[in-house]
VOGU-3710 file (C-alpha; in Angstrom, 3 decimals, decimal comma):
1> xxxxxxxxxx> 0,026/0,254/-0,056  1,500/3,054/-1,039  1,710/5,898/1,601  3,173/9,275/0,007  4,932/11,031/2,805  4,161/14,359/1,096  0,491/14,097/1,838  -2,359/14,817/4,903  -4,932/12,206/5,354  -8,386/11,205/6,848
11> xxxxxxxxxx> -9,547/8,460/8,979  -12,060/7,820/5,848  -9,538/7,333/3,398  -9,214/10,986/1,746  -6,156/12,600/1,132  -4,890/16,420/0,765  -2,330/17,586/-1,304  -1,648/21,719/-1,088  -1,045/23,459/-4,464  1,656/26,077/-5,083
21> xxxxxxxxxx> -1,653/28,668/-5,430  -3,186/27,566/-2,276  -5,637/25,586/-3,280  -5,836/21,681/-1,346  -6,165/18,759/-4,062  -8,656/16,089/-2,619  -8,343/12,237/-3,573  -9,385/8,846/-2,321  -5,984/6,799/-0,870  -4,898/3,794/-2,290
31> xxxxxxxxxx> -6,531/2,028/0,886  -9,399/3,461/-0,483  -9,442/2,403/-4,427  -7,915/-1,401/-3,582  -10,986/-2,082/-1,379  -13,794/-0,700/-3,563  -12,203/-2,442/-6,407  -12,020/-0,953/-9,896  -14,095/2,259/-10,235  -16,898/2,805/-12,680
41> xxxxxxxxxx> -18,540/5,678/-12,003  -16,927/9,150/-9,800  -19,482/11,848/-8,614  -17,986/15,572/-7,705  -19,263/18,335/-6,143  -19,840/21,099/-8,326  -17,485/23,980/-8,452  -18,806/26,852/-5,797  -20,037/24,715/-3,525  -19,276/25,542/-0,204
51> xxxxxxxxxx> -17,786/22,798/2,283  -17,731/21,889/5,919  -15,456/19,629/6,955  -16,741/16,581/7,515  -19,539/17,472/4,431  -20,217/14,185/2,127  -19,642/16,084/-0,878  -18,739/13,071/-3,855  -19,388/9,554/-4,761  -16,730/6,768/-5,490
61> xxxxxxxxxx> -18,969/3,738/-7,509  -17,385/0,227/-8,074  -18,610/-3,334/-9,228  -18,350/-4,050/-5,467  -19,958/-0,794/-3,723  -20,332/2,531/-3,764  -19,038/4,942/-1,258  -19,108/8,643/-0,078  -16,086/11,107/-0,065  -15,615/13,409/2,401
71> xxxxxxxxxx> -14,905/16,796/3,079  -11,450/16,890/4,838  -11,781/20,408/5,311  -14,311/23,419/5,072  -13,815/25,721/1,942  -15,287/26,473/-1,433  -14,622/23,555/-4,185  -12,828/25,564/-7,228  -12,045/22,686/-10,186  -12,896/19,071/-10,548
81> xxxxxxxxxx> -11,727/16,636/-12,211  -14,020/16,095/-14,895  -11,668/13,546/-17,376  -12,701/11,214/-14,309  -16,363/10,891/-15,404  -15,142/9,422/-18,316  -12,322/7,304/-17,498  -12,657/6,244/-13,250  -10,220/3,885/-13,532  -7,498/6,528/-13,323
91> xxxxxxxxxx> -8,092/6,080/-9,684  -7,138/2,814/-9,139  -3,998/3,140/-11,507  -2,739/6,208/-10,023  -5,306/7,097/-6,713  -2,674/10,213/-5,383  -2,111/11,454/-9,424  -6,159/11,166/-10,009  -7,410/13,907/-7,521  -11,287/14,607/-7,150
101> xxxxxxxxxx> -11,518/18,038/-6,686  -9,972/20,772/-5,034  -10,998/23,293/-2,386  -9,995/26,911/-1,115  -9,831/26,244/1,820  -11,666/28,309/4,983  -8,636/28,203/7,198  -4,870/27,856/5,826  -4,065/26,481/8,826  -6,507/23,280/9,181
111> xxxxxxxxxx> -4,487/21,139/7,003  -1,933/20,498/9,834  -4,792/18,986/12,174  -5,199/16,000/9,547  -3,195/12,637/9,713  0,546/13,294/8,305  1,799/9,520/6,528  2,875/8,288/9,801  -0,263/8,873/11,637  -1,681/7,507/8,784
121> xxxxxxx> 0,219/4,194/8,447  0,140/3,772/12,178  -4,058/3,752/11,803  -3,677/0,322/10,124  -1,613/-0,750/12,829  1,798/-0,765/11,050  5,107/1,596/10,728
//
């Protein structure tokens, strides 16, 4: 299972990456995509939508199950990866390249409250 060191993570298996422009890219982790299996559908939040931390805001669906994706931080959706609508399997190929949406966070420091790679790894009982 890949857990990149430069990302932040949630207990519900979303990853967050700070972009150069201050926005945050959000996707699902390698663990999440592996648990779901082959993705066949991705529904992302609309651009301009205001999200509270913990809001169910996207859906990933596989041949096995559908799963909500939660906003790890409060903010406004400023972009979506619409290419995933046509090829959701990109998430299975590389979940850390296939971001779902980007937000402009309400608070820049809130990212520090998420798990770093070590804490996320320990949440599985591994080091």
